[in-house]
N, CA, C, O and the ligand as a Tripos MOL2 file, in Angstrom:
@<TRIPOS>MOLECULE
protein
  225   223    57     0     0
PROTEIN
NO_CHARGES

@<TRIPOS>ATOM
      1 N           7.0750   -4.9050  -19.4640 N.3       1 MET1
      2 CA          6.5680   -3.7310  -18.8960 C.3       1 MET1
      3 C           5.2620   -3.8200  -18.1910 C.2       1 MET1
      4 O           4.2420   -4.2810  -18.7030 O.2       1 MET1
      5 N           5.3700   -3.2890  -16.8290 N.am      2 THR2
      6 CA          3.9730   -3.5470  -15.9450 C.3       2 THR2
      7 C           3.5220   -2.1010  -15.9370 C.2       2 THR2
      8 O           4.2140   -1.1020  -15.7380 O.2       2 THR2
      9 N           2.1010   -2.1950  -16.2180 N.am      3 ASP3
     10 CA          1.2440   -1.1400  -15.9000 C.3       3 ASP3
     11 C           1.1830   -0.6900  -14.4180 C.2       3 ASP3
     12 O           1.2830   -1.5530  -13.5460 O.2       3 ASP3
     13 N           1.0310    0.5560  -14.0990 N.am      4 HIS4
     14 CA          0.9740    0.8890  -13.0670 C.3       4 HIS4
     15 C           0.3400    2.3890  -12.8000 C.2       4 HIS4
     16 O           0.5700    3.3210  -13.5710 O.2       4 HIS4
     17 N          -0.4210    2.5090  -11.7160 N.am      5 CYS5
     18 CA         -1.1330    3.7250  -11.7630 C.3       5 CYS5
     19 C          -0.0340    4.9060  -11.9540 C.2       5 CYS5
     20 O           1.1040    4.7880  -11.5010 O.2       5 CYS5
     21 N          -0.4790    6.0710  -12.6740 N.am      6 ASP6
     22 CA          0.5390    6.9680  -12.7000 C.3       6 ASP6
     23 C           0.5170    8.0690  -11.7900 C.2       6 ASP6
     24 O           1.2630    9.0320  -11.9670 O.2       6 ASP6
     25 N          -0.4010    7.9950  -10.6860 N.am      7 ARG7
     26 CA         -0.3450    8.7840   -9.4940 C.3       7 ARG7
     27 C           0.1400    8.3040   -8.4760 C.2       7 ARG7
     28 O           0.9600    8.9300   -7.8040 O.2       7 ARG7
     29 N          -0.3240    6.9630   -8.1330 N.am      8 CYS8
     30 CA          0.0540    6.4220   -6.9550 C.3       8 CYS8
     31 C           1.1230    5.1910   -7.0190 C.2       8 CYS8
     32 O           1.7630    4.7840   -6.0490 O.2       8 CYS8
     33 N           1.1910    4.6930   -8.3080 N.am      9 GLY9
     34 CA          2.3590    3.8760   -8.5760 C.3       9 GLY9
     35 C           1.7400    2.2990   -8.1900 C.2       9 GLY9
     36 O           2.5160    1.3470   -8.1140 O.2       9 GLY9
     37 N           0.5690    2.1730   -8.0050 N.am     10 THR10
     38 CA         -0.0430    0.9430   -7.5510 C.3      10 THR10
     39 C           0.0960    0.1370   -8.9150 C.2      10 THR10
     40 O          -0.1040    0.7840   -9.9430 O.2      10 THR10
     41 N           0.4410   -1.3100   -9.0340 N.am     11 PRO11
     42 CA          0.8240   -2.0560  -10.0040 C.3      11 PRO11
     43 C          -0.5850   -2.5650  -10.4880 C.2      11 PRO11
     44 O          -1.3500   -3.0010   -9.6280 O.2      11 PRO11
     45 N          -0.9380   -2.5420  -11.6620 N.am     12 LYS12
     46 CA         -2.2080   -2.9120  -12.1790 C.3      12 LYS12
     47 C          -2.3560   -4.3350  -11.7090 C.2      12 LYS12
     48 O          -3.4250   -4.7010  -11.2210 O.2      12 LYS12
     49 N          -1.3630   -5.1300  -11.8290 N.am     13 THR13
     50 CA         -1.6730   -6.6830  -11.6500 C.3      13 THR13
     51 C          -1.8490   -6.8690  -10.1520 C.2      13 THR13
     52 O          -2.1560   -7.9930   -9.7570 O.2      13 THR13
     53 N          -1.6730   -5.8000   -9.2060 N.am     14 ASP14
     54 CA         -1.8500   -6.1000   -7.7220 C.3      14 ASP14
     55 C          -3.5650   -5.9940   -7.5080 C.2      14 ASP14
     56 O          -4.0390   -6.6200   -6.5600 O.2      14 ASP14
     57 N          -4.3440   -5.3180   -8.2580 N.am     15 THR15
     58 CA         -5.6930   -5.3700   -8.2640 C.3      15 THR15
     59 C          -6.2630   -6.6310   -8.6130 C.2      15 THR15
     60 O          -5.5540   -7.4420   -9.2100 O.2      15 THR15
     61 N          -7.5620   -6.9390   -8.2970 N.am     16 ASP16
     62 CA         -8.2540   -7.9730   -8.6920 C.3      16 ASP16
     63 C          -8.9950   -7.6260   -9.9460 C.2      16 ASP16
     64 O          -9.3650   -6.4780  -10.1950 O.2      16 ASP16
     65 N          -9.2370   -8.8530  -10.8790 N.am     17 PRO17
     66 CA         -9.7660   -8.7610  -12.3220 C.3      17 PRO17
     67 C         -11.0490   -7.7540  -12.3180 C.2      17 PRO17
     68 O         -11.2320   -6.9880  -13.2640 O.2      17 PRO17
     69 N         -11.8170   -7.7960  -11.3340 N.am     18 VAL18
     70 CA        -13.0840   -6.7740  -11.4730 C.3      18 VAL18
     71 C         -12.5810   -5.5140  -11.1860 C.2      18 VAL18
     72 O         -13.0580   -4.5710  -11.8170 O.2      18 VAL18
     73 N         -11.6380   -5.2840  -10.2890 N.am     19 GLU19
     74 CA        -11.2910   -3.8040  -10.0720 C.3      19 GLU19
     75 C         -10.4300   -3.3080  -11.3570 C.2      19 GLU19
     76 O         -10.4780   -2.1630  -11.8070 O.2      19 GLU19
     77 N          -9.7050   -4.2700  -11.8240 N.am     20 ALA20
     78 CA         -8.5600   -3.9080  -13.0240 C.3      20 ALA20
     79 C          -9.6610   -3.3020  -14.2590 C.2      20 ALA20
     80 O          -9.2390   -2.4940  -15.0860 O.2      20 ALA20
     81 N         -10.9330   -3.7250  -14.2820 N.am     21 LEU21
     82 CA        -11.8070   -3.1760  -15.5480 C.3      21 LEU21
     83 C         -12.1410   -1.9440  -15.1000 C.2      21 LEU21
     84 O         -12.7420   -1.2720  -15.9390 O.2      21 LEU21
     85 N         -11.9290   -1.3660  -13.9330 N.am     22 SER22
     86 CA        -12.2040    0.0280  -13.6650 C.3      22 SER22
     87 C         -11.1970    1.0380  -13.6120 C.2      22 SER22
     88 O         -11.3400    2.1880  -13.1980 O.2      22 SER22
     89 N          -9.9490    0.3910  -14.1660 N.am     23 TRP23
     90 CA         -8.6700    1.3420  -14.3550 C.3      23 TRP23
     91 C          -9.1110    2.1800  -15.6190 C.2      23 TRP23
     92 O          -9.8440    1.8650  -16.5560 O.2      23 TRP23
     93 N          -8.5630    3.1190  -15.3970 N.am     24 VAL24
     94 CA         -8.8230    4.4310  -16.5150 C.3      24 VAL24
     95 C          -7.5440    4.4830  -17.5470 C.2      24 VAL24
     96 O          -6.4380    4.7140  -17.0590 O.2      24 VAL24
     97 N          -7.6560    4.2970  -18.8130 N.am     25 ARG25
     98 CA         -6.3220    4.5170  -19.5740 C.3      25 ARG25
     99 C          -6.4660    5.7740  -20.2220 C.2      25 ARG25
    100 O          -7.4970    5.9950  -20.8550 O.2      25 ARG25
    101 N          -5.4100    6.7720  -20.1320 N.am     26 ASP26
    102 CA         -5.3040    7.9000  -20.5780 C.3      26 ASP26
    103 C          -4.2540    7.9650  -21.6130 C.2      26 ASP26
    104 O          -3.0760    7.7920  -21.2980 O.2      26 ASP26
    105 N          -4.6200    8.2110  -22.8620 N.am     27 THR27
    106 CA         -3.7640    8.2650  -23.7790 C.3      27 THR27
    107 C          -3.2930    9.6720  -24.4810 C.2      27 THR27
    108 O          -4.2230   10.2980  -24.9900 O.2      27 THR27
    109 N          -2.1650   10.1830  -24.5720 N.am     28 ASP28
    110 CA         -1.8900   11.2910  -25.3370 C.3      28 ASP28
    111 C          -0.7060   11.2370  -26.0610 C.2      28 ASP28
    112 O          -0.2690   10.0950  -26.2070 O.2      28 ASP28
    113 N           0.0170   12.2410  -26.6130 N.am     29 GLU29
    114 CA          0.9610   12.1320  -27.3960 C.3      29 GLU29
    115 C           2.4440   11.6130  -26.9720 C.2      29 GLU29
    116 O           3.3510   11.2340  -27.7130 O.2      29 GLU29
    117 N           2.4130   11.7140  -25.5140 N.am     30 ARG30
    118 CA          3.6290   11.0590  -24.7590 C.3      30 ARG30
    119 C           3.3330    9.5950  -24.5220 C.2      30 ARG30
    120 O           4.2070    8.9110  -23.9890 O.2      30 ARG30
    121 N           2.2120    9.0700  -24.8610 N.am     31 GLY31
    122 CA          1.8800    7.5200  -24.5880 C.3      31 GLY31
    123 C           0.6960    7.2260  -23.8480 C.2      31 GLY31
    124 O          -0.3320    7.9030  -23.8240 O.2      31 GLY31
    125 N           0.9350    6.1300  -23.2300 N.am     32 THR32
    126 CA         -0.4040    5.4320  -22.4970 C.3      32 THR32
    127 C          -0.2390    5.6260  -20.7430 C.2      32 THR32
    128 O           0.8400    5.4450  -20.1780 O.2      32 THR32
    129 N          -1.2820    5.9540  -20.1460 N.am     33 ARG33
    130 CA         -0.9110    6.1720  -18.7650 C.3      33 ARG33
    131 C          -2.1570    5.4890  -18.0150 C.2      33 ARG33
    132 O          -3.2550    5.7680  -18.4960 O.2      33 ARG33
    133 N          -2.1380    4.6670  -16.9500 N.am     34 TRP34
    134 CA         -3.0740    4.1180  -16.2900 C.3      34 TRP34
    135 C          -3.3320    4.8380  -14.9390 C.2      34 TRP34
    136 O          -2.4330    5.2690  -14.2170 O.2      34 TRP34
    137 N          -4.7420    4.9260  -14.6650 N.am     35 PHE35
    138 CA         -4.9810    5.3920  -13.2150 C.3      35 PHE35
    139 C          -5.7930    4.3800  -12.6700 C.2      35 PHE35
    140 O          -6.7020    3.8550  -13.3130 O.2      35 PHE35
    141 N          -5.4730    4.0530  -11.3860 N.am     36 CYS36
    142 CA         -6.4350    3.1540  -10.4330 C.3      36 CYS36
    143 C          -7.8150    3.9760  -10.4200 C.2      36 CYS36
    144 O          -7.9490    5.1650  -10.7090 O.2      36 CYS36
    145 N          -8.8000    3.0800  -10.0240 N.am     37 PRO37
    146 CA        -10.1510    3.6960  -10.0580 C.3      37 PRO37
    147 C         -10.0730    4.8120   -8.8020 C.2      37 PRO37
    148 O         -10.8060    5.7940   -8.9240 O.2      37 PRO37
    149 N          -9.3290    4.7310   -7.7450 N.am     38 ARG38
    150 CA         -9.0780    5.7410   -6.7170 C.3      38 ARG38
    151 C          -8.8070    7.2270   -7.4220 C.2      38 ARG38
    152 O          -9.5380    8.2170   -7.4050 O.2      38 ARG38
    153 N          -7.6340    7.0600   -7.9850 N.am     39 CYS39
    154 CA         -6.8930    8.1540   -8.5600 C.3      39 CYS39
    155 C          -7.8150    8.7030   -9.6870 C.2      39 CYS39
    156 O          -8.1010    9.9010   -9.7020 O.2      39 CYS39
    157 N          -8.3200    7.7760  -10.7040 N.am     40 ALA40
    158 CA         -8.8720    8.0340  -11.8950 C.3      40 ALA40
    159 C         -10.0400    9.1540  -11.4460 C.2      40 ALA40
    160 O         -10.2530   10.0920  -12.2150 O.2      40 ALA40
    161 N         -10.7870    9.0450  -10.2040 N.am     41 ARG41
    162 CA        -11.7530    9.9030  -10.0310 C.3      41 ARG41
    163 C         -11.2990   11.2980   -9.7530 C.2      41 ARG41
    164 O         -12.0130   12.2790   -9.9580 O.2      41 ARG41
    165 N          -9.9060   11.3580   -9.2090 N.am     42 ASP42
    166 CA         -9.3380   12.8890   -9.0790 C.3      42 ASP42
    167 C          -8.9230   13.0550  -10.2060 C.2      42 ASP42
    168 O          -9.0500   14.2380  -10.5190 O.2      42 ASP42
    169 N          -8.3850   12.3210  -11.1620 N.am     43 HIS43
    170 CA         -7.8360   12.6010  -12.3040 C.3      43 HIS43
    171 C          -8.9370   13.2530  -13.5060 C.2      43 HIS43
    172 O          -8.7000   14.1890  -14.2680 O.2      43 HIS43
    173 N         -10.0970   12.5070  -13.4150 N.am     44 LEU44
    174 CA        -11.0150   12.7610  -14.3880 C.3      44 LEU44
    175 C         -11.5770   14.3280  -13.9570 C.2      44 LEU44
    176 O         -12.0440   15.0820  -14.8110 O.2      44 LEU44
    177 N         -11.4870   14.6290  -12.8080 N.am     45 ARG45
    178 CA        -12.3410   15.9040  -12.3910 C.3      45 ARG45
    179 C         -10.8420   16.8680  -12.9120 C.2      45 ARG45
    180 O         -11.1510   18.0540  -13.0210 O.2      45 ARG45
    181 N          -9.6250   16.6560  -13.1780 N.am     46 SER46
    182 CA         -8.6870   17.6900  -13.4970 C.3      46 SER46
    183 C          -8.9080   17.6460  -15.0230 C.2      46 SER46
    184 O          -8.8180   18.6940  -15.6640 O.2      46 SER46
    185 N          -9.2060   16.4250  -15.6580 N.am     47 ILE47
    186 CA         -9.3120   16.5950  -17.0970 C.3      47 ILE47
    187 C         -10.6520   17.3260  -17.5000 C.2      47 ILE47
    188 O         -10.6310   17.9950  -18.5330 O.2      47 ILE47
    189 N         -11.6660   17.2610  -16.8590 N.am     48 GLU48
    190 CA        -12.8330   18.0500  -16.9660 C.3      48 GLU48
    191 C         -12.5650   19.4790  -16.7580 C.2      48 GLU48
    192 O         -13.1020   20.3200  -17.4790 O.2      48 GLU48
    193 N         -11.7920   19.7840  -15.8450 N.am     49 ALA49
    194 CA        -11.4780   21.2080  -15.4520 C.3      49 ALA49
    195 C         -10.5440   21.6930  -16.5060 C.2      49 ALA49
    196 O         -10.6460   22.8890  -16.7800 O.2      49 ALA49
    197 N          -9.5960   20.9510  -17.1920 N.am     50 LYS50
    198 CA         -8.9000   21.2930  -18.2300 C.3      50 LYS50
    199 C          -9.6680   21.5180  -19.4580 C.2      50 LYS50
    200 O          -9.5300   22.5500  -20.1160 O.2      50 LYS50
    201 N         -10.4680   20.5840  -19.7790 N.am     51 LEU51
    202 CA        -11.4140   20.6770  -20.9640 C.3      51 LEU51
    203 C         -12.1350   21.9970  -20.8530 C.2      51 LEU51
    204 O         -12.0890   22.8170  -21.7710 O.2      51 LEU51
    205 N         -12.8290   22.2170  -19.6880 N.am     52 GLN52
    206 CA        -13.6470   23.3300  -19.6080 C.3      52 GLN52
    207 C         -12.9860   24.7110  -19.6820 C.2      52 GLN52
    208 O         -13.5960   25.7050  -20.0760 O.2      52 GLN52
    209 N         -11.7610   24.7210  -19.3000 N.am     53 SER53
    210 CA        -10.9060   25.9510  -19.3960 C.3      53 SER53
    211 C         -10.5580   26.2130  -20.7180 C.2      53 SER53
    212 O         -10.3020   27.3580  -21.0930 O.2      53 SER53
    213 N         -10.5170   24.9150  -21.7050 N.am     54 GLU54
    214 CA        -10.2530   25.4550  -23.0850 C.3      54 GLU54
    215 C         -11.4840   25.6980  -23.6250 C.2      54 GLU54
    216 O         -11.5540   26.5140  -24.5440 O.2      54 GLU54
    217 N         -12.5810   25.0850  -23.1860 N.am     55 TRP55
    218 CA        -13.7500   25.6040  -24.1290 C.3      55 TRP55
    219 C         -13.9400   27.1240  -23.8010 C.2      55 TRP55
    220 O         -14.2460   27.9110  -24.6970 O.2      55 TRP55
    221 N         -13.7620   27.5120  -22.5470 N.am     56 TRP56
    222 CA        -14.1540   28.8670  -22.3920 C.3      56 TRP56
    223 C         -13.1200   29.8570  -22.5880 C.2      56 TRP56
    224 O         -13.3820   31.0540  -22.4710 O.2      56 TRP56
    225 ZN         -3.5700    5.0910   -8.0250 Zn       57 ZN57
@<TRIPOS>BOND
     1     1     2 1
     2     2     3 1
     3     3     4 2
     4     3     5 am
     5     5     6 1
     6     6     7 1
     7     7     8 2
     8     7     9 am
     9     9    10 1
    10    10    11 1
    11    11    12 2
    12    11    13 am
    13    13    14 1
    14    14    15 1
    15    15    16 2
    16    15    17 am
    17    17    18 1
    18    18    19 1
    19    19    20 2
    20    19    21 am
    21    21    22 1
    22    22    23 1
    23    23    24 2
    24    23    25 am
    25    25    26 1
    26    26    27 1
    27    27    28 2
    28    27    29 am
    29    29    30 1
    30    30    31 1
    31    31    32 2
    32    31    33 am
    33    33    34 1
    34    34    35 1
    35    35    36 2
    36    35    37 am
    37    37    38 1
    38    38    39 1
    39    39    40 2
    40    39    41 am
    41    41    42 1
    42    42    43 1
    43    43    44 2
    44    43    45 am
    45    45    46 1
    46    46    47 1
    47    47    48 2
    48    47    49 am
    49    49    50 1
    50    50    51 1
    51    51    52 2
    52    51    53 am
    53    53    54 1
    54    54    55 1
    55    55    56 2
    56    55    57 am
    57    57    58 1
    58    58    59 1
    59    59    60 2
    60    59    61 am
    61    61    62 1
    62    62    63 1
    63    63    64 2
    64    63    65 am
    65    65    66 1
    66    66    67 1
    67    67    68 2
    68    67    69 am
    69    69    70 1
    70    70    71 1
    71    71    72 2
    72    71    73 am
    73    73    74 1
    74    74    75 1
    75    75    76 2
    76    75    77 am
    77    77    78 1
    78    78    79 1
    79    79    80 2
    80    79    81 am
    81    81    82 1
    82    82    83 1
    83    83    84 2
    84    83    85 am
    85    85    86 1
    86    86    87 1
    87    87    88 2
    88    87    89 am
    89    89    90 1
    90    90    91 1
    91    91    92 2
    92    91    93 am
    93    93    94 1
    94    94    95 1
    95    95    96 2
    96    95    97 am
    97    97    98 1
    98    98    99 1
    99    99   100 2
   100    99   101 am
   101   101   102 1
   102   102   103 1
   103   103   104 2
   104   103   105 am
   105   105   106 1
   106   106   107 1
   107   107   108 2
   108   107   109 am
   109   109   110 1
   110   110   111 1
   111   111   112 2
   112   111   113 am
   113   113   114 1
   114   114   115 1
   115   115   116 2
   116   115   117 am
   117   117   118 1
   118   118   119 1
   119   119   120 2
   120   119   121 am
   121   121   122 1
   122   122   123 1
   123   123   124 2
   124   123   125 am
   125   125   126 1
   126   126   127 1
   127   127   128 2
   128   127   129 am
   129   129   130 1
   130   130   131 1
   131   131   132 2
   132   131   133 am
   133   133   134 1
   134   134   135 1
   135   135   136 2
   136   135   137 am
   137   137   138 1
   138   138   139 1
   139   139   140 2
   140   139   141 am
   141   141   142 1
   142   142   143 1
   143   143   144 2
   144   143   145 am
   145   145   146 1
   146   146   147 1
   147   147   148 2
   148   147   149 am
   149   149   150 1
   150   150   151 1
   151   151   152 2
   152   151   153 am
   153   153   154 1
   154   154   155 1
   155   155   156 2
   156   155   157 am
   157   157   158 1
   158   158   159 1
   159   159   160 2
   160   159   161 am
   161   161   162 1
   162   162   163 1
   163   163   164 2
   164   163   165 am
   165   165   166 1
   166   166   167 1
   167   167   168 2
   168   167   169 am
   169   169   170 1
   170   170   171 1
   171   171   172 2
   172   171   173 am
   173   173   174 1
   174   174   175 1
   175   175   176 2
   176   175   177 am
   177   177   178 1
   178   178   179 1
   179   179   180 2
   180   179   181 am
   181   181   182 1
   182   182   183 1
   183   183   184 2
   184   183   185 am
   185   185   186 1
   186   186   187 1
   187   187   188 2
   188   187   189 am
   189   189   190 1
   190   190   191 1
   191   191   192 2
   192   191   193 am
   193   193   194 1
   194   194   195 1
   195   195   196 2
   196   195   197 am
   197   197   198 1
   198   198   199 1
   199   199   200 2
   200   199   201 am
   201   201   202 1
   202   202   203 1
   203   203   204 2
   204   203   205 am
   205   205   206 1
   206   206   207 1
   207   207   208 2
   208   207   209 am
   209   209   210 1
   210   210   211 1
   211   211   212 2
   212   211   213 am
   213   213   214 1
   214   214   215 1
   215   215   216 2
   216   215   217 am
   217   217   218 1
   218   218   219 1
   219   219   220 2
   220   219   221 am
   221   221   222 1
   222   222   223 1
   223   223   224 2
@<TRIPOS>SUBSTRUCTURE
     1 MET1         2 RESIDUE 1 A MET
     2 THR2         6 RESIDUE 1 A THR
     3 ASP3        10 RESIDUE 1 A ASP
     4 HIS4        14 RESIDUE 1 A HIS
     5 CYS5        18 RESIDUE 1 A CYS
     6 ASP6        22 RESIDUE 1 A ASP
     7 ARG7        26 RESIDUE 1 A ARG
     8 CYS8        30 RESIDUE 1 A CYS
     9 GLY9        34 RESIDUE 1 A GLY
    10 THR10       38 RESIDUE 1 A THR
    11 PRO11       42 RESIDUE 1 A PRO
    12 LYS12       46 RESIDUE 1 A LYS
    13 THR13       50 RESIDUE 1 A THR
    14 ASP14       54 RESIDUE 1 A ASP
    15 THR15       58 RESIDUE 1 A THR
    16 ASP16       62 RESIDUE 1 A ASP
    17 PRO17       66 RESIDUE 1 A PRO
    18 VAL18       70 RESIDUE 1 A VAL
    19 GLU19       74 RESIDUE 1 A GLU
    20 ALA20       78 RESIDUE 1 A ALA
    21 LEU21       82 RESIDUE 1 A LEU
    22 SER22       86 RESIDUE 1 A SER
    23 TRP23       90 RESIDUE 1 A TRP
    24 VAL24       94 RESIDUE 1 A VAL
    25 ARG25       98 RESIDUE 1 A ARG
    26 ASP26      102 RESIDUE 1 A ASP
    27 THR27      106 RESIDUE 1 A THR
    28 ASP28      110 RESIDUE 1 A ASP
    29 GLU29      114 RESIDUE 1 A GLU
    30 ARG30      118 RESIDUE 1 A ARG
    31 GLY31      122 RESIDUE 1 A GLY
    32 THR32      126 RESIDUE 1 A THR
    33 ARG33      130 RESIDUE 1 A ARG
    34 TRP34      134 RESIDUE 1 A TRP
    35 PHE35      138 RESIDUE 1 A PHE
    36 CYS36      142 RESIDUE 1 A CYS
    37 PRO37      146 RESIDUE 1 A PRO
    38 ARG38      150 RESIDUE 1 A ARG
    39 CYS39      154 RESIDUE 1 A CYS
    40 ALA40      158 RESIDUE 1 A ALA
    41 ARG41      162 RESIDUE 1 A ARG
    42 ASP42      166 RESIDUE 1 A ASP
    43 HIS43      170 RESIDUE 1 A HIS
    44 LEU44      174 RESIDUE 1 A LEU
    45 ARG45      178 RESIDUE 1 A ARG
    46 SER46      182 RESIDUE 1 A SER
    47 ILE47      186 RESIDUE 1 A ILE
    48 GLU48      190 RESIDUE 1 A GLU
    49 ALA49      194 RESIDUE 1 A ALA
    50 LYS50      198 RESIDUE 1 A LYS
    51 LEU51      202 RESIDUE 1 A LEU
    52 GLN52      206 RESIDUE 1 A GLN
    53 SER53      210 RESIDUE 1 A SER
    54 GLU54      214 RESIDUE 1 A GLU
    55 TRP55      218 RESIDUE 1 A TRP
    56 TRP56      222 RESIDUE 1 A TRP
    57 ZN57       225 GROUP 0 **** ****
């Protein structure tokens, strides 16, 4: 099974080893998803927004 970005579909193996370290793993009850560094930035913003809406 190949890890790939959940948003843009870029295979994790296509990135160089240094950039692969910047990939973000998101684990929830449905399993594990990976986000490439570019998508992770957008994704983390939405995670934070979601957390804040739960907190408030
Ligand atoms: Zn991506």
